[in-house]
PDB file of the backbone (N, CA, C, O) and the ligand in Angstrom, with CONECT records:
HET     ZN  A 101       1
ATOM      1  N   MET A   1     -10.085   2.543  12.454  1.00  0.00           N
ATOM      2  CA  MET A   1      -8.803   2.480  11.678  1.00  0.00           C
ATOM      3  C   MET A   1      -7.572   2.425  12.600  1.00  0.00           C
ATOM      4  O   MET A   1      -6.971   3.407  13.037  1.00  0.00           O
ATOM      5  N   THR A   2      -7.297   1.178  12.822  1.00  0.00           N
ATOM      6  CA  THR A   2      -5.974   0.971  13.602  1.00  0.00           C
ATOM      7  C   THR A   2      -4.661   1.597  13.108  1.00  0.00           C
ATOM      8  O   THR A   2      -4.660   1.895  11.914  1.00  0.00           O
ATOM      9  N   GLU A   3      -3.742   1.806  13.681  1.00  0.00           N
ATOM     10  CA  GLU A   3      -2.373   2.420  13.136  1.00  0.00           C
ATOM     11  C   GLU A   3      -1.730   1.392  12.334  1.00  0.00           C
ATOM     12  O   GLU A   3      -1.158   1.730  11.298  1.00  0.00           O
ATOM     13  N   ASP A   4      -1.762   0.125  12.712  1.00  0.00           N
ATOM     14  CA  ASP A   4      -0.848  -0.737  11.895  1.00  0.00           C
ATOM     15  C   ASP A   4      -1.750  -1.742  10.965  1.00  0.00           C
ATOM     16  O   ASP A   4      -1.256  -2.768  10.495  1.00  0.00           O
ATOM     17  N   GLY A   5      -3.147  -1.354  10.732  1.00  0.00           N
ATOM     18  CA  GLY A   5      -3.696  -2.222  10.059  1.00  0.00           C
ATOM     19  C   GLY A   5      -3.657  -1.907   8.633  1.00  0.00           C
ATOM     20  O   GLY A   5      -3.695  -0.739   8.246  1.00  0.00           O
ATOM     21  N   VAL A   6      -3.575  -3.015   7.747  1.00  0.00           N
ATOM     22  CA  VAL A   6      -3.533  -2.900   6.327  1.00  0.00           C
ATOM     23  C   VAL A   6      -4.490  -3.670   5.744  1.00  0.00           C
ATOM     24  O   VAL A   6      -4.641  -4.825   6.144  1.00  0.00           O
ATOM     25  N   TYR A   7      -5.203  -3.206   4.813  1.00  0.00           N
ATOM     26  CA  TYR A   7      -6.272  -4.172   4.184  1.00  0.00           C
ATOM     27  C   TYR A   7      -6.071  -3.928   2.617  1.00  0.00           C
ATOM     28  O   TYR A   7      -5.432  -2.988   2.144  1.00  0.00           O
ATOM     29  N   LEU A   8      -6.699  -4.892   1.913  1.00  0.00           N
ATOM     30  CA  LEU A   8      -6.455  -5.071   0.706  1.00  0.00           C
ATOM     31  C   LEU A   8      -7.261  -3.828   0.048  1.00  0.00           C
ATOM     32  O   LEU A   8      -8.296  -3.436   0.588  1.00  0.00           O
ATOM     33  N   GLY A   9      -6.833  -3.300  -0.970  1.00  0.00           N
ATOM     34  CA  GLY A   9      -7.575  -2.046  -1.486  1.00  0.00           C
ATOM     35  C   GLY A   9      -7.300  -0.848  -0.985  1.00  0.00           C
ATOM     36  O   GLY A   9      -7.762   0.188  -1.463  1.00  0.00           O
ATOM     37  N   ASP A  10      -6.360  -0.903   0.233  1.00  0.00           N
ATOM     38  CA  ASP A  10      -5.929   0.425   0.637  1.00  0.00           C
ATOM     39  C   ASP A  10      -5.250   1.323  -0.310  1.00  0.00           C
ATOM     40  O   ASP A  10      -4.425   0.845  -1.089  1.00  0.00           O
ATOM     41  N   VAL A  11      -5.521   2.581  -0.316  1.00  0.00           N
ATOM     42  CA  VAL A  11      -4.664   3.477  -1.057  1.00  0.00           C
ATOM     43  C   VAL A  11      -3.724   4.141   0.050  1.00  0.00           C
ATOM     44  O   VAL A  11      -4.193   4.621   1.081  1.00  0.00           O
ATOM     45  N   VAL A  12      -2.403   4.131  -0.235  1.00  0.00           N
ATOM     46  CA  VAL A  12      -1.722   4.732   0.809  1.00  0.00           C
ATOM     47  C   VAL A  12      -0.552   5.438   0.193  1.00  0.00           C
ATOM     48  O   VAL A  12      -0.220   5.167  -0.960  1.00  0.00           O
ATOM     49  N   ARG A  13       0.158   6.429   0.985  1.00  0.00           N
ATOM     50  CA  ARG A  13       0.963   7.276   0.541  1.00  0.00           C
ATOM     51  C   ARG A  13       2.233   7.150   1.376  1.00  0.00           C
ATOM     52  O   ARG A  13       2.206   7.333   2.593  1.00  0.00           O
ATOM     53  N   THR A  14       3.437   6.811   0.656  1.00  0.00           N
ATOM     54  CA  THR A  14       4.735   6.655   1.232  1.00  0.00           C
ATOM     55  C   THR A  14       5.647   7.794   1.414  1.00  0.00           C
ATOM     56  O   THR A  14       5.624   8.800   0.704  1.00  0.00           O
ATOM     57  N   ARG A  15       6.533   7.572   2.499  1.00  0.00           N
ATOM     58  CA  ARG A  15       7.407   8.697   3.040  1.00  0.00           C
ATOM     59  C   ARG A  15       8.410   8.948   1.842  1.00  0.00           C
ATOM     60  O   ARG A  15       8.753  10.100   1.574  1.00  0.00           O
ATOM     61  N   LYS A  16       8.904   7.800   1.083  1.00  0.00           N
ATOM     62  CA  LYS A  16       9.974   8.184   0.074  1.00  0.00           C
ATOM     63  C   LYS A  16       9.057   7.857  -1.088  1.00  0.00           C
ATOM     64  O   LYS A  16       8.420   6.804  -1.074  1.00  0.00           O
ATOM     65  N   PRO A  17       8.956   8.768  -2.157  1.00  0.00           N
ATOM     66  CA  PRO A  17       8.430   8.338  -3.407  1.00  0.00           C
ATOM     67  C   PRO A  17       9.147   7.220  -4.125  1.00  0.00           C
ATOM     68  O   PRO A  17      10.291   6.865  -3.840  1.00  0.00           O
ATOM     69  N   HIS A  18       8.300   6.619  -5.201  1.00  0.00           N
ATOM     70  CA  HIS A  18       8.877   5.594  -6.036  1.00  0.00           C
ATOM     71  C   HIS A  18       9.860   6.370  -6.941  1.00  0.00           C
ATOM     72  O   HIS A  18       9.813   7.597  -7.020  1.00  0.00           O
ATOM     73  N   PRO A  19      10.702   5.661  -7.582  1.00  0.00           N
ATOM     74  CA  PRO A  19      11.730   6.425  -8.544  1.00  0.00           C
ATOM     75  C   PRO A  19      11.077   6.910  -9.596  1.00  0.00           C
ATOM     76  O   PRO A  19      11.680   7.665 -10.359  1.00  0.00           O
ATOM     77  N   CYS A  20       9.908   6.615  -9.802  1.00  0.00           N
ATOM     78  CA  CYS A  20       8.942   7.098 -10.983  1.00  0.00           C
ATOM     79  C   CYS A  20       8.413   8.434 -10.475  1.00  0.00           C
ATOM     80  O   CYS A  20       7.921   9.129 -11.365  1.00  0.00           O
ATOM     81  N   GLY A  21       8.402   8.903  -9.364  1.00  0.00           N
ATOM     82  CA  GLY A  21       7.952  10.128  -8.879  1.00  0.00           C
ATOM     83  C   GLY A  21       6.568  10.129  -8.229  1.00  0.00           C
ATOM     84  O   GLY A  21       6.050  11.141  -7.758  1.00  0.00           O
ATOM     85  N   GLY A  22       5.994   8.875  -8.241  1.00  0.00           N
ATOM     86  CA  GLY A  22       4.622   8.787  -7.574  1.00  0.00           C
ATOM     87  C   GLY A  22       4.888   8.318  -6.250  1.00  0.00           C
ATOM     88  O   GLY A  22       5.874   7.650  -5.937  1.00  0.00           O
ATOM     89  N   ASP A  23       3.795   8.765  -5.334  1.00  0.00           N
ATOM     90  CA  ASP A  23       4.091   8.286  -3.852  1.00  0.00           C
ATOM     91  C   ASP A  23       2.691   7.712  -3.202  1.00  0.00           C
ATOM     92  O   ASP A  23       2.417   7.596  -2.007  1.00  0.00           O
ATOM     93  N   THR A  24       1.882   7.388  -4.363  1.00  0.00           N
ATOM     94  CA  THR A  24       0.619   6.622  -3.821  1.00  0.00           C
ATOM     95  C   THR A  24       0.504   5.430  -4.287  1.00  0.00           C
ATOM     96  O   THR A  24       0.894   5.238  -5.438  1.00  0.00           O
ATOM     97  N   TRP A  25      -0.025   4.392  -3.566  1.00  0.00           N
ATOM     98  CA  TRP A  25       0.091   2.981  -3.974  1.00  0.00           C
ATOM     99  C   TRP A  25      -1.270   2.260  -3.550  1.00  0.00           C
ATOM    100  O   TRP A  25      -1.849   2.630  -2.529  1.00  0.00           O
ATOM    101  N   THR A  26      -1.678   1.431  -4.185  1.00  0.00           N
ATOM    102  CA  THR A  26      -2.691   0.452  -3.826  1.00  0.00           C
ATOM    103  C   THR A  26      -2.205  -0.798  -3.165  1.00  0.00           C
ATOM    104  O   THR A  26      -1.207  -1.390  -3.576  1.00  0.00           O
ATOM    105  N   VAL A  27      -2.947  -1.219  -2.088  1.00  0.00           N
ATOM    106  CA  VAL A  27      -2.397  -2.654  -1.556  1.00  0.00           C
ATOM    107  C   VAL A  27      -2.939  -3.737  -2.248  1.00  0.00           C
ATOM    108  O   VAL A  27      -4.154  -3.886  -2.112  1.00  0.00           O
ATOM    109  N   ILE A  28      -2.363  -4.503  -2.933  1.00  0.00           N
ATOM    110  CA  ILE A  28      -2.995  -5.712  -3.816  1.00  0.00           C
ATOM    111  C   ILE A  28      -2.953  -7.128  -3.032  1.00  0.00           C
ATOM    112  O   ILE A  28      -3.636  -8.106  -3.336  1.00  0.00           O
ATOM    113  N   ARG A  29      -2.184  -7.069  -2.149  1.00  0.00           N
ATOM    114  CA  ARG A  29      -2.035  -8.239  -1.298  1.00  0.00           C
ATOM    115  C   ARG A  29      -1.475  -7.883   0.103  1.00  0.00           C
ATOM    116  O   ARG A  29      -0.641  -6.988   0.239  1.00  0.00           O
ATOM    117  N   THR A  30      -2.035  -8.729   1.311  1.00  0.00           N
ATOM    118  CA  THR A  30      -1.776  -8.447   2.678  1.00  0.00           C
ATOM    119  C   THR A  30      -1.291  -9.840   3.086  1.00  0.00           C
ATOM    120  O   THR A  30      -1.549 -10.888   2.494  1.00  0.00           O
ATOM    121  N   GLY A  31      -0.385  -9.658   4.431  1.00  0.00           N
ATOM    122  CA  GLY A  31      -0.019 -10.991   4.939  1.00  0.00           C
ATOM    123  C   GLY A  31       1.296 -10.642   5.592  1.00  0.00           C
ATOM    124  O   GLY A  31       1.561  -9.459   5.807  1.00  0.00           O
ATOM    125  N   ALA A  32       2.032 -11.489   5.878  1.00  0.00           N
ATOM    126  CA  ALA A  32       3.308 -11.270   6.170  1.00  0.00           C
ATOM    127  C   ALA A  32       4.131 -10.411   5.169  1.00  0.00           C
ATOM    128  O   ALA A  32       5.049  -9.714   5.599  1.00  0.00           O
ATOM    129  N   ASP A  33       3.864 -10.438   4.005  1.00  0.00           N
ATOM    130  CA  ASP A  33       4.475  -9.641   3.149  1.00  0.00           C
ATOM    131  C   ASP A  33       3.353  -8.532   2.276  1.00  0.00           C
ATOM    132  O   ASP A  33       2.296  -8.986   1.836  1.00  0.00           O
ATOM    133  N   ILE A  34       3.620  -7.458   2.142  1.00  0.00           N
ATOM    134  CA  ILE A  34       2.494  -6.565   1.502  1.00  0.00           C
ATOM    135  C   ILE A  34       2.860  -6.185   0.051  1.00  0.00           C
ATOM    136  O   ILE A  34       3.923  -5.602  -0.166  1.00  0.00           O
ATOM    137  N   LYS A  35       2.001  -6.501  -0.957  1.00  0.00           N
ATOM    138  CA  LYS A  35       2.323  -6.137  -2.297  1.00  0.00           C
ATOM    139  C   LYS A  35       1.494  -4.892  -2.545  1.00  0.00           C
ATOM    140  O   LYS A  35       0.292  -4.739  -2.327  1.00  0.00           O
ATOM    141  N   LEU A  36       2.414  -3.991  -3.068  1.00  0.00           N
ATOM    142  CA  LEU A  36       1.919  -2.766  -3.500  1.00  0.00           C
ATOM    143  C   LEU A  36       1.837  -2.440  -5.031  1.00  0.00           C
ATOM    144  O   LEU A  36       2.658  -3.009  -5.749  1.00  0.00           O
ATOM    145  N   ARG A  37       1.006  -1.652  -5.562  1.00  0.00           N
ATOM    146  CA  ARG A  37       1.135  -1.500  -6.918  1.00  0.00           C
ATOM    147  C   ARG A  37       1.132   0.217  -7.006  1.00  0.00           C
ATOM    148  O   ARG A  37       0.281   0.980  -6.549  1.00  0.00           O
ATOM    149  N   CYS A  38       2.203   0.501  -7.649  1.00  0.00           N
ATOM    150  CA  CYS A  38       2.362   2.239  -7.780  1.00  0.00           C
ATOM    151  C   CYS A  38       1.305   2.624  -8.764  1.00  0.00           C
ATOM    152  O   CYS A  38       1.105   2.094  -9.858  1.00  0.00           O
ATOM    153  N   LEU A  39       0.572   3.753  -8.150  1.00  0.00           N
ATOM    154  CA  LEU A  39      -0.637   4.225  -9.012  1.00  0.00           C
ATOM    155  C   LEU A  39       0.013   5.272 -10.060  1.00  0.00           C
ATOM    156  O   LEU A  39      -0.776   5.794 -10.847  1.00  0.00           O
ATOM    157  N   THR A  40       1.259   5.596 -10.135  1.00  0.00           N
ATOM    158  CA  THR A  40       1.740   6.431 -11.065  1.00  0.00           C
ATOM    159  C   THR A  40       2.245   5.548 -12.310  1.00  0.00           C
ATOM    160  O   THR A  40       1.900   5.811 -13.462  1.00  0.00           O
ATOM    161  N   CYS A  41       3.055   4.524 -11.991  1.00  0.00           N
ATOM    162  CA  CYS A  41       3.624   3.835 -13.054  1.00  0.00           C
ATOM    163  C   CYS A  41       3.222   2.237 -13.332  1.00  0.00           C
ATOM    164  O   CYS A  41       3.517   1.493 -14.267  1.00  0.00           O
ATOM    165  N   GLY A  42       2.439   2.025 -12.149  1.00  0.00           N
ATOM    166  CA  GLY A  42       1.701   0.621 -12.408  1.00  0.00           C
ATOM    167  C   GLY A  42       2.736  -0.478 -11.734  1.00  0.00           C
ATOM    168  O   GLY A  42       2.298  -1.565 -11.358  1.00  0.00           O
ATOM    169  N   ARG A  43       3.972  -0.173 -11.617  1.00  0.00           N
ATOM    170  CA  ARG A  43       4.831  -1.295 -11.101  1.00  0.00           C
ATOM    171  C   ARG A  43       4.196  -1.815  -9.708  1.00  0.00           C
ATOM    172  O   ARG A  43       3.374  -1.266  -8.975  1.00  0.00           O
ATOM    173  N   ILE A  44       4.861  -3.067  -9.591  1.00  0.00           N
ATOM    174  CA  ILE A  44       4.534  -3.891  -8.276  1.00  0.00           C
ATOM    175  C   ILE A  44       5.731  -3.945  -7.515  1.00  0.00           C
ATOM    176  O   ILE A  44       6.797  -4.280  -8.033  1.00  0.00           O
ATOM    177  N   VAL A  45       5.610  -3.605  -6.198  1.00  0.00           N
ATOM    178  CA  VAL A  45       6.665  -3.889  -5.435  1.00  0.00           C
ATOM    179  C   VAL A  45       6.157  -4.603  -4.184  1.00  0.00           C
ATOM    180  O   VAL A  45       5.016  -4.283  -3.851  1.00  0.00           O
ATOM    181  N   MET A  46       6.849  -5.606  -3.343  1.00  0.00           N
ATOM    182  CA  MET A  46       6.534  -6.320  -2.288  1.00  0.00           C
ATOM    183  C   MET A  46       7.573  -6.185  -0.986  1.00  0.00           C
ATOM    184  O   MET A  46       8.765  -6.490  -1.007  1.00  0.00           O
ATOM    185  N   LEU A  47       6.829  -5.653   0.150  1.00  0.00           N
ATOM    186  CA  LEU A  47       7.868  -5.287   1.283  1.00  0.00           C
ATOM    187  C   LEU A  47       7.232  -6.189   2.434  1.00  0.00           C
ATOM    188  O   LEU A  47       6.064  -6.578   2.427  1.00  0.00           O
ATOM    189  N   ASP A  48       8.118  -6.447   3.367  1.00  0.00           N
ATOM    190  CA  ASP A  48       7.632  -7.217   4.595  1.00  0.00           C
ATOM    191  C   ASP A  48       6.649  -6.218   5.350  1.00  0.00           C
ATOM    192  O   ASP A  48       6.659  -4.997   5.195  1.00  0.00           O
ATOM    193  N   ARG A  49       5.873  -6.865   6.119  1.00  0.00           N
ATOM    194  CA  ARG A  49       4.939  -5.797   6.793  1.00  0.00           C
ATOM    195  C   ARG A  49       5.693  -4.831   7.703  1.00  0.00           C
ATOM    196  O   ARG A  49       5.207  -3.703   7.789  1.00  0.00           O
ATOM    197  N   VAL A  50       6.718  -5.073   8.344  1.00  0.00           N
ATOM    198  CA  VAL A  50       7.498  -3.891   9.190  1.00  0.00           C
ATOM    199  C   VAL A  50       8.137  -2.911   8.215  1.00  0.00           C
ATOM    200  O   VAL A  50       8.257  -1.753   8.614  1.00  0.00           O
ATOM    201  N   ALA A  51       8.522  -3.186   7.113  1.00  0.00           N
ATOM    202  CA  ALA A  51       9.047  -2.267   6.398  1.00  0.00           C
ATOM    203  C   ALA A  51       7.826  -1.411   5.748  1.00  0.00           C
ATOM    204  O   ALA A  51       7.796  -0.189   5.602  1.00  0.00           O
ATOM    205  N   PHE A  52       6.815  -2.368   5.391  1.00  0.00           N
ATOM    206  CA  PHE A  52       5.863  -1.320   4.867  1.00  0.00           C
ATOM    207  C   PHE A  52       5.214  -0.249   5.973  1.00  0.00           C
ATOM    208  O   PHE A  52       5.025   0.933   5.686  1.00  0.00           O
ATOM    209  N   LEU A  53       4.966  -0.703   7.001  1.00  0.00           N
ATOM    210  CA  LEU A  53       4.393   0.326   7.981  1.00  0.00           C
ATOM    211  C   LEU A  53       5.436   1.187   8.256  1.00  0.00           C
ATOM    212  O   LEU A  53       4.961   2.275   8.580  1.00  0.00           O
ATOM    213  N   LYS A  54       6.713   1.194   8.274  1.00  0.00           N
ATOM    214  CA  LYS A  54       7.687   2.193   8.309  1.00  0.00           C
ATOM    215  C   LYS A  54       7.612   3.264   7.048  1.00  0.00           C
ATOM    216  O   LYS A  54       7.828   4.469   7.180  1.00  0.00           O
ATOM    217  N   ARG A  55       7.275   2.625   5.830  1.00  0.00           N
ATOM    218  CA  ARG A  55       7.241   3.715   4.921  1.00  0.00           C
ATOM    219  C   ARG A  55       6.010   4.280   4.519  1.00  0.00           C
ATOM    220  O   ARG A  55       5.920   5.288   3.818  1.00  0.00           O
ATOM    221  N   ARG A  56       5.135   3.677   4.932  1.00  0.00           N
ATOM    222  CA  ARG A  56       3.609   4.287   5.018  1.00  0.00           C
ATOM    223  C   ARG A  56       3.457   5.584   5.833  1.00  0.00           C
ATOM    224  O   ARG A  56       3.780   5.629   7.020  1.00  0.00           O
ATOM    225  N   LYS A  57       2.936   6.677   5.136  1.00  0.00           N
ATOM    226  CA  LYS A  57       2.812   8.069   5.762  1.00  0.00           C
ATOM    227  C   LYS A  57       1.406   8.210   6.071  1.00  0.00           C
ATOM    228  O   LYS A  57       0.949   8.760   7.073  1.00  0.00           O
ATOM    229  N   ALA A  58       0.747   7.662   5.118  1.00  0.00           N
ATOM    230  CA  ALA A  58      -0.868   7.901   5.457  1.00  0.00           C
ATOM    231  C   ALA A  58      -1.808   6.838   4.644  1.00  0.00           C
ATOM    232  O   ALA A  58      -1.369   6.311   3.622  1.00  0.00           O
ATOM    233  N   THR A  59      -2.810   6.612   5.019  1.00  0.00           N
ATOM    234  CA  THR A  59      -3.797   5.808   4.305  1.00  0.00           C
ATOM    235  C   THR A  59      -4.718   6.779   3.806  1.00  0.00           C
ATOM    236  O   THR A  59      -5.333   7.499   4.594  1.00  0.00           O
ATOM    237  N   LEU A  60      -4.894   6.878   2.373  1.00  0.00           N
ATOM    238  CA  LEU A  60      -5.752   7.819   1.708  1.00  0.00           C
ATOM    239  C   LEU A  60      -7.179   7.332   1.792  1.00  0.00           C
ATOM    240  O   LEU A  60      -8.074   8.049   2.241  1.00  0.00           O
ATOM    241  N   SER A  61      -7.351   6.288   1.421  1.00  0.00           N
ATOM    242  CA  SER A  61      -8.785   5.472   1.412  1.00  0.00           C
ATOM    243  C   SER A  61      -8.646   4.012   1.609  1.00  0.00           C
ATOM    244  O   SER A  61      -7.613   3.399   1.341  1.00  0.00           O
ATOM    245  N   ARG A  62      -9.858   3.409   2.149  1.00  0.00           N
ATOM    246  CA  ARG A  62      -9.773   2.304   2.530  1.00  0.00           C
ATOM    247  C   ARG A  62     -11.357   1.730   2.069  1.00  0.00           C
ATOM    248  O   ARG A  62     -12.346   2.457   2.172  1.00  0.00           O
ATOM    249  N   THR A  63     -11.422   0.355   1.564  1.00  0.00           N
ATOM    250  CA  THR A  63     -12.588   0.013   1.053  1.00  0.00           C
ATOM    251  C   THR A  63     -13.166  -1.224   2.292  1.00  0.00           C
ATOM    252  O   THR A  63     -14.338  -1.487   2.563  1.00  0.00           O
ATOM    253  N   GLU A  64     -12.055  -1.763   2.820  1.00  0.00           N
ATOM    254  CA  GLU A  64     -12.309  -2.717   3.801  1.00  0.00           C
ATOM    255  C   GLU A  64     -13.042  -3.841   3.271  1.00  0.00           C
ATOM    256  O   GLU A  64     -13.685  -4.556   4.039  1.00  0.00           O
ATOM    257  N   GLN A  65     -13.003  -4.085   1.914  1.00  0.00           N
ATOM    258  CA  GLN A  65     -13.736  -5.238   1.159  1.00  0.00           C
ATOM    259  C   GLN A  65     -12.565  -6.219   0.523  1.00  0.00           C
ATOM    260  O   GLN A  65     -12.096  -6.062  -0.604  1.00  0.00           O
ATOM    261  N   PRO A  66     -12.218  -7.148   1.349  1.00  0.00           N
ATOM    262  CA  PRO A  66     -11.257  -8.034   0.924  1.00  0.00           C
ATOM    263  C   PRO A  66     -11.471  -8.782  -0.619  1.00  0.00           C
ATOM    264  O   PRO A  66     -10.594  -9.253  -1.343  1.00  0.00           O
ATOM    265  N   GLU A  67     -12.673  -8.728  -0.808  1.00  0.00           N
ATOM    266  CA  GLU A  67     -13.018  -9.632  -2.170  1.00  0.00           C
ATOM    267  C   GLU A  67     -12.768  -8.663  -3.227  1.00  0.00           C
ATOM    268  O   GLU A  67     -12.411  -9.144  -4.303  1.00  0.00           O
ATOM    269  N   ASN A  68     -12.906  -7.096  -3.125  1.00  0.00           N
ATOM    270  CA  ASN A  68     -12.862  -6.239  -4.091  1.00  0.00           C
ATOM    271  C   ASN A  68     -11.420  -5.947  -4.384  1.00  0.00           C
ATOM    272  O   ASN A  68     -10.809  -5.053  -3.800  1.00  0.00           O
ATOM    273  N   ASN A  69     -10.890  -6.717  -5.299  1.00  0.00           N
ATOM    274  CA  ASN A  69      -9.386  -6.510  -5.595  1.00  0.00           C
ATOM    275  C   ASN A  69      -9.198  -5.928  -7.099  1.00  0.00           C
ATOM    276  O   ASN A  69      -8.226  -6.149  -7.822  1.00  0.00           O
ATOM    277  N   GLU A  70     -10.101  -5.298  -7.351  1.00  0.00           N
ATOM    278  CA  GLU A  70     -10.140  -4.669  -8.725  1.00  0.00           C
ATOM    279  C   GLU A  70     -10.374  -5.901  -9.633  1.00  0.00           C
ATOM    280  O   GLU A  70     -10.461  -5.760 -10.853  1.00  0.00           O
TER     281      GLU A  70
HETATM  282 ZN    ZN A 101       5.937   4.044  -9.766  1.00  0.00          ZN2+
END
């Protein structure tokens, strides 16, 4: 697991929680922009890769199966 790696399906924790109070997210799109779905309220946010990597505190789980997008 590399420090700057981000994969579809990653469950991550961010340094700052979402306004809903949740701080865990699923990665639903990767690339130059990263799309995240809040696991608490279900909202989707998009961050550029650099912003995402700054906000990510930890990767909680990883499937490493790009096709497995729920
Ligand atoms: Zn939320």
